[in-house]
ZAVEX-241336 format. One record per residue (C-alpha): y, x, z. Coordinates in steps of 0.5 Angstrom, whole numbers, plus 500, padded with zeros to 3 digits. Layout:
// ZAVEX-241336
YXZ ...
This chain:
// ZAVEX-241336
507487567 511491562 519490562 522490555 524497555 517499557 515495550 517501546 513506551 506505548 502509553 505506559 504499556 497500555 496502562 498495564 492492562 487492567 489485570 491482563 485484559 481481564 484474564 484475556 476476556 475470561 479466556 475468550 470463547 462466547 460463541 460467535 467467531 466466523 470471519 471469512 475475510 471480505 474487503 471492498 476498498 474500505 466501503 467500495 462494496 464487499 463487506 466482511 472485515 469484521 464489519 468495517 470501521 476503518 483500520 484495515 489489513 488484508 494480505 492474501 496471495 498465500 501470504 505473499 507467496 510464503 513471504 517469497 516477495 519479489 517487490 510489493 514493499 517486501 510484504 508492506 513492511 510488515 503492515 502496522 502504521 506503514 513506514 517505508 524508505 528506499 534510497 538505495 539499491 533495487 528499483 530506487 525511489 521508495 516512499 511509504 509514510 502511512 501514520 506519519 502522513 507524507 508519502 504522497 498522501 497514500 493513494 495506490 490503486 491497482 485493480 481500482 485504477 489510480 496509479 499516482 504519477 501526475 508528473 511527479 513533484 508531489 504526485 504519488 507512486 514510486 513503490 520501487 518499481 512495483 513488482 509482485 505479479 499475480 496478486 490475489 490480495 492487497 487491502 490497506 485502509 488507514 486514515 482519511 479516505 478522500 470521501 471515497 477516493 479523492 484528494 490523493 487518499 487523505 492518509 489512506 489507500 493501498 489497493 492491489 487486486 490481481 488474479 482473475 481467470 476461473 475454471 480450467 486453464 492453469 499456468 505457473 512459472 517460477 525462476 529465482 537466482 541469488 546475490 548481486 547476480 539477481 535473476 527473477 522470472 515469473 509466468 502466468 496463465 488463467 482460466 475461463 471458457 463459457 462466457 470469457 475469463 482471462 488472466 495474463 501474467 509477466 515478471 522480469 527482474 535483472 540485477 547488478 545491485 549494490 551502490 545506492 550511495 553508501 559504500 562506507 563513504 567510498 562509493 563502489 559503483 554497483 547500481 543495477 536495475 531491470 524491470 519487466 511488468 505485464 498484467 492482463 485481465 479479461 472479462 465477459 459475462 453476457 448474461 446474469 445481469 450484464 458483464 464487461 471487463 478490461 484490465 491492462 498493465 504495462 511496466 518498463 524499467 531501467 535503474 542506475 542511481 546515485 546523486 545527492 551532492 555536497 550534502 550526501 549521496 555520491 557515485 555518478 553514472 546516472 540512470 532512469 528509464 521509465 515506462 508506465 501503462 494503464 488501461 481500464 474498461 468497465 461495464 456492470 449491470 445488476 437490476 432488481 434482483 441484484 439489489 441495485 448494481 451499476 458500474 461505469 468505467 473509463 481508465 487511462 494511465 501514462 507515466 514517462 520518466 527519462 533521466 540520463 547522465 551517461 547516454 545523454 538525456 538530461 530531463 524528462 517527466 511525462 504524466 497522463 490521467 484519464 478518468 470516467 466514473 460511475 458507481 451505484 450500490 443499492 441494497 435498501 434492506 438486508 441491514 442498509 446499503 448506500 453507495 453513490 457515484 460520480 467521476 471526472 478526471 483530467 491530469 496532464 503533465 509535459 516536462 521541462 518548463 511545464 505543459 499543463 492540464 487540470 480537471 476535477 469532478 467528484 460526487 460521493 455517497 455513503 450510507 451504511 446500516 446495521 443499526 442493531 445486531 453487531 453494530 455497523 455504522 456508516 456516514 459518507 460525504 463528497 463534493 469535489 469541484 476543482 478547476 482552479 480551486 472550486 468546491 471542497 467538501 469532505 466527510 467520513 464516519 465509521 463504526 464497528 461493534 462486536 460484543 457477543 459474550 467475548 467477541 471483542 470488537 471495537 472499531 473507529 473512524 473519523 474523516 476529513 481530506 482535501 488535496 489540491 496542489 499538483 501541476 508541478 507545485 504550481 508551475 515548476 519553472 526550471 528551479 523557480 519553485 512553482 507557486 501559483 498562490 499555494 492553498 489546498 491541503 486540508 486534513 482531519 483524522 480519527 482512530 479508535 481500536 479494539 480487536 480481541 480474539 482469544 483461546 478459541 481464535 488462536 490469538 488475535 490482538 488489535 490495538 488502535 490509537 490514531 491522530 491526524 493533522 494537515 493544514 496548509 501542508 505543501 513543502 519545498 522550503 528554501 527556493 520553492 514550494 510554500 504552505 506550512 501552517 500545520 503538521 500533526 501525527 499521532 500514535 498507536 499501531 498494534 497487530 498480533 497473531 498467535 497460533 501456538 501449535 498447529 505448526 507453529 505461529 507468531 505474527 507481529 506488528 508494532 507502531 509508535 508514531 509522533 509526527 511534528 511540523 507544528 510551525 517549527 516544532 520539529 520532527 517530520 522527516 523519515 517517520 520513526 517513533 518506533 517500528 515493528 516486525 515479528 515473524 516465527 513460522 514453523 512447519 516441521 513436516 508436511 510441505 516444508 515451511 520455515 519463517 524467521 523474521 525480524 524488522 526493526 526501526 528506532 532512530 529516525 530524523 532525516 531533513 536532508 542532513 538535519 540529523 538522526 539515523 541510528 535504529 536497527 534490526 534486520 533478520 531474515 530466514 525463508 524456507 520452501 518445500 513442496 516436492 509434489 503437486 507441481 513443483 516447489 523449491 524455495 530459498 531465503 537468507 536476507 540480513 542474516 547478520 550483515 547489518 549496516 544500516 540506513 533508511 535514508 541518510 548516506 544511501 546504502 542498503 543491502 548486506 547479507 544476501 541469499 536467493 533460491 528458486 523453483 516454482 511449477 504449477 500446471 
């Protein structure tokens, strides 16, 4: 058996398993396990999770509600392979590092719309502004996904799918109050009538916050935040084969933040105001008894950020993206499918010293076959035609195989990625850092995993080894952007769920990541080697839930100070009670032991905090 110390040494831990795996396999049930989870992100068509080769995690609406999540990062922190860094108080800049890749290598989709900010230095989505607003589920697909989703997805994809209207009209409201004078309100209305379906929701957050610059360095100014987010989904089913849908989203936020000066974050009366809007209109046509489905969609996003010193605006960053896309799904036989499509998109940014546009056209196809029973293989390719960099091709291969006798599932994927330099990286002029001679980033990655259900599916274990590399990685070095020769990351991600009793369960994740800049031999910043979570869920009586969880990180290198931050463990407790079919009360205690820790050097984190709320459904 592994000792406690050995549990953070994955190579040694994997070597324990000869006897243990033999025991687990002998416990496994021979009958076929029924799997109900269906995902769309991994293949761009509805596919049972048990037939997906890519390493994929699904977070349901029920899990989000039980977690009392206010911001999306609250639930993403529990996903294996993801490391999250927030630079201070509520709403402050937040980055997600997937499998050791850079934060801008993870593409965020909301209802299929790409949300990366074209005005950002290295376009990505700032998760600090992303609130939980009527989410149906979140699908996280790890590993290169450029073949299906383009250059921003060379590390992986997070797809947030919001709720759609169905059945009789339903509504819900919730209110929460807690530490830092935090107020969080939510409301939603959904339903369907004849051919029309609708779902509208809104959330509002207002908080005084805490100092984004570490209070231990003498910083005392509270950095507050305000956020209003509205979603609306509408659909019309004209007949059995033709429908249209539209998806609208608007977010307005204002945050106070602290500035980096003299080698650390310090108090300053700065704030940022951001508005973010997206719109999608799609038409769907099914032909040949639904064997061929067609989707034509147009989307538009805008992101406008203004920063202020006091009441005076000192900079602005405006980004826009419009996209036209077609996707076809053709069911060749019961065992064979092909997904194909084409898209054209234009990015545009206006900011100090830059007013530029660029267009990219993409063409892709993926073929999936159940070659023999329980063996599902897929192969895909993509061609990107970039206005500045010409043609680049990428590919992706996946496989999934389940042993009937033990229900052991093997899953694997490999692929390549391509990302053209952003408009900011090419043309930034305020600091003279733009570099028009930059080369595109190119990536390659693969993974192999084993999933094992045990004890009549009351235990599910999943262990995946991954490797990825990036050539021509773009970094700011000295006075501007340059290509770094090569960066590599490899590691092991594990997931575990155990139903010990009908009312007692354990869920955990652990990730080991070794991420290196191969040109210097140094460690890539803000990618901890060791990171994990564990949650104990207990329901002592009907309608009463309690969760105790711990989130831990090992020591982490931060390039801003060229030093390591110490590891930490933070404990949270959550409970809820359903008073009747309409009303539920809930509450939580975060950072129970008031742990002082850092996610980014010299930036503060929240201390012990308590929140309580009530939710009603009608």
